[in-house]
C-alpha positions in Angstrom: 84.4 71.1 114.8 80.9 70.0 115.8 77.9 70.8 113.5 75.3 73.2 114.6 71.4 72.6 114.3 69.3 75.4 113.4 66.7 76.6 115.8 63.5 77.9 114.6 61.6 78.7 118.0 64.4 80.0 120.3 61.9 81.5 122.8 59.4 78.7 122.8 56.8 81.1 121.5 56.2 81.3 117.8 55.1 85.0 117.9 58.3 86.2 119.7 60.4 84.1 117.6 59.0 85.5 114.5 59.2 89.0 115.7 62.9 88.5 116.7 63.6 87.1 113.1 62.0 90.0 111.4 63.9 92.8 113.2 66.8 93.0 110.6 64.3 93.2 107.7 62.1 95.8 109.5 65.1 97.8 110.3 66.5 97.8 106.8 63.2 98.6 105.2 62.4 101.2 107.7 65.7 103.1 107.4 65.6 103.0 103.7 62.1 104.2 103.6 62.7 107.0 106.0 65.0 108.7 103.5 67.3 109.8 106.6 69.8 107.1 106.3 71.9 106.5 103.3 71.3 102.9 101.7 74.9 101.7 102.2 74.9 102.8 106.0 71.5 101.2 106.3 72.5 97.9 104.9 75.6 97.8 107.1 73.8 98.6 110.3 71.1 96.0 109.4 73.8 93.4 108.8 75.2 94.2 112.2 71.7 93.7 113.6 71.3 90.4 111.8 74.6 89.2 113.2 73.5 90.0 116.7 70.1 88.4 116.3 71.7 85.2 114.9 74.2 85.0 117.6 72.4 86.1 120.7 68.8 85.1 120.0 68.9 82.1 117.7 72.2 80.6 119.2 74.2 80.6 116.1 78.0 80.3 116.9 79.8 83.4 116.2 82.4 81.9 113.8 79.7 80.4 111.6 77.7 83.7 111.6 80.7 85.7 110.5 81.8 83.2 107.9 78.2 83.2 106.3 78.3 87.0 106.3 81.6 87.1 104.5 80.4 84.6 102.0 77.2 86.8 101.5 79.4 89.9 100.8 81.4 88.1 98.1 78.1 86.7 96.5 76.9 90.3 96.6 79.7 91.3 94.2 79.8 88.1 92.2 77.6 87.9 90.3 75.2 90.8 91.0 77.5 93.9 91.6 79.6 92.6 88.7 76.6 92.9 86.3 75.7 96.4 87.5 79.2 97.7 87.2 79.6 96.5 83.6 76.1 97.5 82.4 76.6 101.0 83.8 80.2 101.1 82.2 78.6 100.4 78.8 76.0 102.9 79.2 78.5 105.7 80.2 80.5 104.9 77.1 77.5 105.2 74.8 76.6 108.6 76.4 80.0 109.9 76.1 80.1 109.3 72.4 76.5 110.6 71.9 75.3 107.3 70.7 72.8 106.9 73.5 71.3 110.3 72.5 70.7 109.1 69.0 69.3 105.7 70.2 66.9 108.0 72.3 65.9 109.6 69.2 65.4 106.4 67.4 62.9 105.1 70.1 61.1 108.3 70.0 60.9 107.7 66.2 58.8 104.6 66.9 56.6 106.5 69.1 56.9 109.9 70.8 54.3 108.8 73.5 55.8 108.2 76.8 53.4 105.6 77.8 54.1 103.4 74.7 57.8 103.9 75.2 57.3 102.4 78.7 55.7 99.5 77.3 58.4 98.9 74.7 61.5 99.6 76.9 60.5 98.7 80.5 58.2 95.9 80.0 59.1 94.2 76.6 62.6 95.0 76.3 63.3 94.4 80.0 61.7 90.9 79.7 64.3 90.0 77.3 67.2 90.9 79.5 65.4 89.1 82.4 65.1 86.1 80.4 68.7 86.3 79.2 70.6 87.4 82.2 68.4 88.2 85.2 70.1 89.2 88.5 69.5 92.9 88.2 70.3 93.2 84.5 66.9 94.3 83.2 66.4 97.0 85.8 70.0 98.4 85.1 69.4 98.4 81.4 66.0 99.8 81.3 66.5 102.3 84.0 69.5 103.7 82.0 67.5 103.7 78.9 64.6 105.4 80.3 66.7 108.0 82.1 68.4 108.6 78.6 64.9 109.1 77.1 64.3 111.9 79.5 62.2 110.1 82.0 62.5 111.5 85.5 64.7 109.4 87.9 61.8 108.4 90.1 59.7 107.2 87.0 62.6 105.4 85.4 63.5 103.6 88.8 60.1 102.8 90.0 58.5 101.9 86.9 61.3 99.7 85.7 60.9 98.0 89.0 57.1 97.3 88.5 57.7 96.3 85.0 60.3 93.8 85.9 57.8 91.3 87.8 55.9 88.9 85.5 58.9 87.7 83.7 61.1 87.1 86.7 60.1 83.3 87.4 61.6 82.4 84.0 64.7 84.8 84.4 68.4 83.7 83.6 67.1 81.0 81.2 64.9 79.4 83.9 67.3 79.5 86.9 64.5 80.0 89.5 62.7 76.9 88.1 65.8 74.9 88.1 66.5 76.0 91.8 62.9 75.1 92.7 63.1 71.6 91.1 66.4 71.0 93.0 64.7 71.3 96.4 61.4 69.7 95.7 62.4 66.8 93.5 59.7 67.9 91.0 60.3 67.8 87.2 61.3 71.4 86.3 59.1 71.0 83.1 56.1 70.3 85.3 56.9 73.3 87.6 57.4 75.5 84.3 54.0 74.5 83.1 52.2 75.2 86.4 53.9 78.6 86.8 52.8 79.1 83.2 49.2 78.8 84.3 49.6 81.4 86.9 51.7 84.3 85.6 50.1 85.0 82.1 47.3 86.5 84.1 49.6 89.1 85.4 51.6 89.5 82.4 48.3 90.8 80.9 47.7 93.0 84.1 51.1 94.4 84.7 51.2 96.5 81.4 47.9 98.2 82.4 49.1 98.6 85.9 52.4 100.1 84.8 50.9 102.8 82.6 48.1 103.5 85.1 50.8 104.3 87.8 52.7 106.4 85.3 49.6 108.3 83.6 46.7 107.9 85.8 43.5 105.9 84.8 42.4 108.2 81.9 45.9 108.2 80.5 45.9 104.5 80.5 42.5 103.8 79.1 43.3 106.2 76.1 45.8 103.8 74.9 44.3 100.6 75.9 44.7 98.9 72.5 48.5 98.9 72.4 48.6 97.7 76.1 46.5 94.9 75.4 48.5 93.8 72.4 51.6 94.1 74.4 50.4 92.2 77.5 48.2 89.7 75.7 50.9 88.7 73.1 53.5 88.3 76.0 50.9 86.3 78.2 49.9 84.0 75.3 53.6 83.3 74.3 54.4 82.7 78.1 51.7 80.2 78.4 52.4 78.3 75.1 56.0 78.1 75.5 56.1 77.1 79.3 53.4 74.4 78.8 54.3 73.0 75.3 58.2 73.8 74.7 60.2 74.3 77.8 60.8 76.6 80.9 64.2 77.9 79.8 63.4 80.2 76.9 60.0 81.5 78.0 61.1 85.2 78.7 63.1 85.5 75.5 60.6 84.0 73.3 57.6 86.0 74.9 59.6 89.2 74.9 60.4 88.9 71.1 56.8 88.2 70.3 55.6 91.1 72.4 58.0 93.7 71.0 57.2 92.5 67.4 53.4 92.6 68.1 53.7 96.2 69.6 55.9 97.7 66.8 53.8 96.3 64.1 50.6 97.4 65.7 52.0 101.0 66.0 52.3 100.9 62.1 48.5 100.9 61.9 47.5 102.7 65.3 48.7 105.8 67.1 47.2 107.5 70.1 44.9 110.5 69.4 46.9 112.5 71.9 50.6 112.1 72.4 51.7 111.9 76.0 54.8 113.9 76.2 55.6 114.3 80.0 58.5 112.1 81.1 57.4 112.6 84.8 55.0 110.6 87.0 51.5 112.1 87.2 51.0 114.5 90.1 53.9 115.9 92.0 57.3 114.1 91.1 60.2 115.1 93.5 62.7 113.6 91.0 61.9 115.9 88.2 65.2 117.5 87.2 67.1 115.6 89.7 70.5 113.9 88.5 73.3 113.7 91.1 71.4 115.9 93.6 70.3 118.4 90.9 73.4 118.5 88.9 73.2 117.3 85.3 76.7 115.7 85.0 79.1 115.7 82.0 79.8 112.2 80.5 83.2 111.0 81.7 83.7 113.3 84.7 84.9 111.2 87.6 82.4 110.7 90.2 79.4 111.9 88.4 76.7 110.1 86.5 76.1 111.1 82.9 72.6 111.9 81.6 72.0 111.7 77.8 70.3 114.2 75.7 69.1 113.7 72.3 71.1 115.4 69.5 69.5 118.7 68.3 69.5 117.7 64.7 67.7 114.6 63.1 70.0 111.7 63.2 70.7 109.9 59.9 69.4 106.2 59.4 73.1 105.0 59.5 73.7 106.8 62.8 70.6 105.2 64.3 71.6 101.9 63.1 74.9 102.4 64.6 73.5 103.6 67.9 71.8 100.2 68.4 75.0 98.2 67.8 76.2 98.3 71.4 72.8 97.1 72.7 72.5 94.4 70.1 76.0 93.2 71.0 74.8 93.2 74.5 71.7 91.2 73.9 73.5 88.5 71.7 76.4 88.1 74.2 74.1 87.9 77.3 71.7 85.4 75.5 74.9 83.3 74.6 76.4 83.6 78.1 73.0 82.3 79.6 72.9 79.0 77.8 73.7 75.8 79.3 75.8 74.9 76.2 78.1 77.9 76.7 78.4 77.1 80.5 79.1 73.5 79.9 82.0 74.6 77.7 83.7 77.3 79.9 82.9 76.2 83.5 85.0 73.0 83.6 87.9 75.1 82.5 87.3 78.4 84.5 85.2 77.5 87.4 86.6 77.4 90.9 84.5 75.8 93.6 85.6 77.0 97.1 84.2 75.1 100.0 84.2 77.7 102.8 86.2 76.3 105.6 84.3 76.2 109.0 80.9 76.7 107.3 80.5 74.0 104.6 78.1 71.4 105.9 78.6 72.7 109.4 75.0 73.8 109.8 72.1 71.4 109.9 68.6 72.1 108.7 66.2 70.1 110.6 62.3 69.3 110.6 60.0 70.7 109.9 61.9 72.7 107.4 63.3 69.6 106.1 61.8 66.0 106.1 65.1 64.9 107.7 68.2 66.7 109.0 70.2 67.9 106.1 73.6 69.5 106.0 73.9 73.0 104.4 76.7 73.3 101.9 78.6 76.4 101.7 80.4 76.8 98.4 81.5 79.8 96.6 81.2 79.0 92.8 83.7 81.5 91.2 82.6 80.8 87.6 84.1 84.1 86.2 83.9 83.3 82.7 80.2 82.3 82.5 79.1 85.2 84.7 76.6 87.3 83.0 78.6 90.4 84.1 81.7 89.1 82.4 79.7 88.8 79.2 78.5 92.5 79.6 82.0 93.5 80.0 83.2 91.8 76.9 80.2 93.4 75.2 81.2 96.9 76.7 84.9 96.5 75.5 83.7 95.4 72.0 81.4 98.4 71.6 84.1 100.6 73.1 86.4 99.9 70.2 83.6 100.1 67.8 82.9 103.7 69.1 86.7 104.2 68.8 87.5 104.6 72.3 91.3 104.2 73.0 92.4 101.5 75.3 93.6 104.1 77.8 90.2 105.9 77.8 88.5 102.5 78.4 90.5 102.0 81.4 90.1 105.3 82.8 86.3 105.3 82.1 86.0 101.9 83.9 87.9 103.3 87.0 85.6 106.4 87.0 82.5 103.9 86.9 83.8 101.9 89.8 84.2 105.3 91.7 80.6 106.3 90.9 79.2 103.0 92.0 81.3 102.7 95.2 78.4 103.0 97.5 76.1 100.9 95.5 78.5 98.1 95.4 79.0 98.4 99.2 75.2 98.3 99.7 74.5 95.3 97.6 77.3 93.4 99.3 76.0 94.2 102.7 72.4 93.3 101.8 73.5 90.1 100.2 75.5 89.3 103.5 72.3 89.9 105.4 70.5 87.6 103.3 73.0 84.7 103.3 73.4 84.9 107.0 69.6 84.9 107.5 69.5 81.7 105.5 72.3 80.0 107.5 71.0 81.1 110.8 67.6 79.6 110.1 66.0 83.0 110.6 64.2 82.9 107.2 63.0 79.6 108.1 61.3 81.0 111.3 59.4 83.5 109.2 58.4 80.8 106.7 57.0 78.6 109.5 54.8 81.4 110.6 53.3 81.5 107.3 53.0 77.7 107.0 50.7 77.8 110.3 47.8 79.5 108.5 45.7 76.4 107.7 43.0 76.6 105.1 44.3 80.0 104.1 47.7 78.5 103.3 47.6 78.9 99.6 47.2 82.6 100.0 50.0 83.0 102.7 52.1 80.5 101.1 52.2 82.6 98.1 53.1 85.6 100.2 55.9 83.5 101.6 57.5 83.5 98.1 57.2 87.3 98.0 58.8 87.5 101.5 61.7 85.2 100.2 62.4 87.5 97.3 62.0 90.7 99.4 64.7 89.1 101.8 67.1 87.6 99.3 66.6 89.8 96.1 66.2 86.6 94.0 63.4 84.3 93.0 66.0 81.6 92.7 67.1 82.0 96.3 63.5 82.3 97.5 62.7 78.9 95.8 65.6 77.3 97.2 64.9 78.7 100.6 61.3 77.8 100.8 60.6 75.3 98.1 61.0 72.3 100.3 58.9 73.8 103.1 56.1 74.5 100.5 56.1 71.0 99.3 56.0 69.4 103.0 53.3 71.8 104.3 51.1 71.5 101.2 51.3 67.7 101.2 50.3 67.9 105.1 47.2 70.0 104.2 46.3 67.9 101.2 47.2 70.5 98.7 49.0 69.9 95.4 52.7 70.4 96.1 53.1 71.4 92.5 50.6 74.3 93.0 52.3 75.6 96.2 55.8 75.2 94.9 54.9 77.1 91.8 53.1 79.7 93.9 56.3 80.4 95.8 57.9 81.4 92.6 54.9 83.2 91.1 54.2 85.1 94.4 58.1 85.8 94.7 58.1 87.8 91.6 56.1 90.6 93.0 58.7 90.8 95.8 61.3 91.8 93.3 60.4 95.4 93.1 61.0 95.9 96.9 63.9 94.0 97.6 66.7 96.3 98.8 69.2 95.0 96.1 66.9 95.8 93.2 66.2 99.2 94.7 69.9 100.0 94.8 70.3 98.8 91.1 67.6 101.0 90.1 68.9 104.0 91.9 72.3 103.4 90.5 71.2 103.0 86.8 69.3 106.2 87.0 71.6 108.4 89.0 69.2 108.8 91.8 71.8 108.3 94.4 70.7 108.5 98.1 67.0 108.5 97.2 66.3 104.8 97.7 63.8 105.6 100.3 61.6 107.6 97.8 61.8 104.5 95.4 60.8 102.0 98.1 57.7 104.3 99.2 56.8 104.5 95.6 56.7 100.7 94.8 56.0 99.2 98.2 52.2 99.3 98.0 52.1 98.2 94.3 54.3 94.9 95.4 51.9 94.2 98.2 48.8 94.5 96.1 50.1 92.5 93.2 51.4 89.7 95.6 48.1 89.6 97.2 46.4 89.2 93.9 48.6 86.3 93.0 47.5 84.9 96.4 44.0 85.0 95.5 44.5 83.4 92.2 46.2 80.5 94.0 43.3 80.3 96.5 41.0 79.9 93.5 43.2 77.3 92.0 43.4 75.3 95.3 39.6 75.4 95.9 37.3 76.8 93.3 36.2 75.1 90.1 37.1 75.7 87.2 40.3 77.1 88.4 41.1 73.9 90.2 41.3 72.3 86.7 44.4 74.2 85.9 46.3 72.6 88.7 48.8 69.9 87.8 48.8 67.0 90.3 52.0 65.1 90.3 50.6 61.6 90.9 48.1 61.8 88.1 49.6 64.1 85.6 52.8 63.4 83.6 55.3 66.1 82.6 54.8 67.8 79.3 56.9 66.1 76.5 60.3 67.1 76.1 
């Protein structure tokens, strides 16, 4: 079979080609934002449109197109859908036994103020799960916890997405940085250090932004001390670990520092007025909404359980036991994310499947690559080292500790699959769209449009990373997608390749809150089914505003003293010691 070269300008007109390339994404976001098309239907329709664009407009052979789409569907379930399924399974078990209600009471015992609960759970605790697992784990866990604490579904969904931004570049034990290093040939320690000179600014900003969105400016300014403690401790640790230790443990270390600093600070400081409303300020259409307005009983097939705190005060022993499933989950996910663990299990349990008729049958060509390069198409079924497998093991262990019978665990798992059926279809279709887009070269067409912005490239190159994550749902995928293009373009413009490669990842983190996959994860974790459009409309402008702020910082680092002194230049600056 003959290889196919990607075509980046099929119409001989950059504007028309860019418009054609953007059609599937515009259609997907438009249908979801309208609220009139269910997410799984919107995803399937957009996938069909993407197939048509790839085959009829970009000239991709039909057999290559459908093989790429199928590979994306499978990738959508492993590892992403696999994580969501098992996190929600664990959550449902803890709700059914009442342990989640006790945990809710214990968090309220640290602080009854909803604003500080957001800092503790959505930002700091979420960053830990981002660092250990990534790929949707933090939004699934924090969304479930917030809904259990009584937050409205829209608040739990949207705020979890906003909070899960600054830690993303170091997620899954540095997977995005490793991916970026693989396509740029830069030292991952240098890339991690440069990103650590960009994101700490936003690790400080995002907690303030988060509380402002939830409680308004006055509600935010009245608790500025704990917000500052939370953000500053995280940002400081993020900078120090990324620049002087390594890029793999940044999120885990920074999140533990931030949680400890916040809890200790709350022992000497409490807000003058306790904010008790769990809903977003103003009109929150999701108040009281669970499963279309029905509060579901735990364990009922097809329904999503919502926890309520016990009426009586839980004993210290009950509170300690309520944290056990989540401690088990944290430990297991942290172990599963280590290179040491993967090196042990992958040689035994991994299955590398080279997709026939697709593997190395598509050529990336200049200007996306310096020289023609065959695209591999390998599905790595590393089922034992998947984060979702660790979550499942944690859920089963926790189930036995909570004294579930094996039969009930099995039936509860089947019920969870049924509850998540549409979400899993949606995630599979969206990943199919993203993978097809990459193999068709459609994403590169969009990237080249950003690359043609000249002196403004530091700003628009940063937004290219944002676009990559919005398209693929992954900072790792965005870095692999556009990392090489960032290096080639920046070197042609006389900019630091390290700066722009890092900007791809730093800008990308702000696209995490609007990628369709993350929105489906959030709606699933909070039981806000069918309301993905409301979540997207809620977070969309926050995503753009924060991405533009990252772009402005990168512009300063590219051209304005003293910010230029922060930039690492590969020929003159060695990697940090490691």
